[in-house]
C-alpha positions as CSV (number, residue, x, y, z in Angstrom):
1,X,10.6,-8.7,-8.3
2,X,10.7,-6.3,-5.4
3,X,8.6,-6.3,-2.2
4,X,8.2,-3.5,0.3
5,X,6.6,-4.4,3.7
6,X,5.1,-1.5,5.6
7,X,3.9,-1.3,9.2
8,X,1.1,1.2,9.9
9,X,0.2,2.3,13.4
10,X,-3.2,3.9,13.3
11,X,-5.3,5.8,15.7
12,X,-8.0,3.7,17.6
13,X,-11.3,3.7,15.8
14,X,-9.9,4.6,12.3
15,X,-9.4,1.1,10.8
16,X,-12.3,1.3,8.4
17,X,-11.4,4.7,7.2
18,X,-7.7,3.7,6.9
19,X,-8.5,0.6,4.9
20,X,-10.8,2.5,2.5
21,X,-8.1,5.2,1.9
22,X,-5.3,2.6,1.6
23,X,-7.3,0.8,-1.1
24,X,-7.8,4.0,-3.1
25,X,-4.1,4.9,-2.8
26,X,-3.1,1.4,-3.8
27,X,-5.4,1.4,-6.8
28,X,-3.9,4.7,-8.0
29,X,-0.3,3.5,-7.5
30,X,-1.2,0.3,-9.4
31,X,-2.8,2.3,-12.3
32,X,-0.3,5.1,-12.6
33,X,2.8,4.1,-10.7
34,X,3.8,0.8,-12.1
35,X,3.2,-1.4,-9.0
36,X,1.9,-4.9,-9.1
37,X,-0.6,-4.3,-6.3
38,X,-0.6,-4.7,-2.6
39,X,-2.2,-6.5,0.3
40,X,-3.1,-5.1,3.7
41,X,-3.2,-7.2,6.8
42,X,-4.5,-6.9,10.3
43,X,-1.9,-7.9,12.8
44,X,-2.3,-9.5,16.2
45,X,-1.3,-6.1,17.8
46,X,-4.1,-3.5,18.3
47,X,-4.1,-0.7,15.8
48,X,-1.2,-2.2,13.7
49,X,-1.8,-2.9,10.0
50,X,0.8,-4.4,7.8
51,X,1.0,-3.8,4.0
52,X,2.8,-5.8,1.4
53,X,3.4,-4.1,-1.9
54,X,4.9,-5.8,-4.9
55,X,6.9,-4.1,-7.7
56,X,8.6,-5.3,-10.9
57,X,11.9,-3.9,-9.5
58,X,13.4,-1.8,-6.7
59,X,14.0,0.9,-9.3
60,X,10.3,1.2,-10.1
61,X,9.5,1.4,-6.3
62,X,12.1,4.1,-5.8
63,X,11.0,6.1,-8.9
64,X,9.2,9.4,-8.1
65,X,5.5,8.8,-8.9
66,X,4.0,12.2,-9.4
67,X,0.2,12.1,-9.7
68,X,-2.4,14.7,-10.5
69,X,-5.2,12.3,-9.5
70,X,-7.4,14.1,-7.1
71,X,-8.9,10.9,-5.7
72,X,-5.3,9.7,-4.9
73,X,-4.5,13.0,-3.1
74,X,-7.7,12.9,-1.1
75,X,-7.2,9.3,-0.1
76,X,-3.6,9.8,0.8
77,X,-4.6,12.7,3.0
78,X,-7.3,10.6,4.7
79,X,-4.8,7.8,5.2
80,X,-2.3,10.1,6.8
81,X,-4.9,11.5,9.2
82,X,-5.4,7.9,10.5
83,X,-1.7,7.3,11.0
84,X,0.3,7.6,14.1
85,X,3.4,6.2,12.3
86,X,4.2,4.5,9.0
87,X,7.5,2.5,8.6
88,X,9.0,0.5,5.8
89,X,10.0,-2.6,7.8
90,X,11.5,-4.7,5.0
91,X,12.7,-4.1,1.5
92,X,12.9,-7.6,-0.2
93,X,14.1,-9.1,-3.4
94,X,12.2,-12.2,-4.3
95,X,14.6,-15.2,-4.4
96,X,12.1,-18.0,-4.8
97,X,8.4,-17.9,-5.5
98,X,5.8,-20.5,-5.0
99,X,2.9,-18.3,-3.9
100,X,-0.5,-19.2,-5.4
101,X,-4.0,-17.6,-5.2
102,X,-5.9,-20.8,-5.1
103,X,-5.7,-24.0,-3.0
104,X,-4.2,-27.0,-4.9
105,X,-6.6,-29.6,-6.2
106,X,-6.0,-32.7,-4.0
107,X,-6.6,-35.4,-6.6
């Protein structure tokens, strides 16, 4: 499994718009691009968001993902308008995995 970690620096006052656009872009990439989904996080730094995208492989992530989805193109344009800068800060191969989506039952 491959992980890409992104840092997004956005213009002040655009967080809600950025988050909405990011979600639509992410949904489209999941549906049509072969990703396993993504998470977006607020950081402790103003106007910095961090995205974590999961892929079956680095090859799938690197693969050109052409889309004719108008919703994707509109959301991507909206996302770009919010951005000051976007950077891939890590490209990671999973070595060990113990991530869960629920808290363990403490019985």
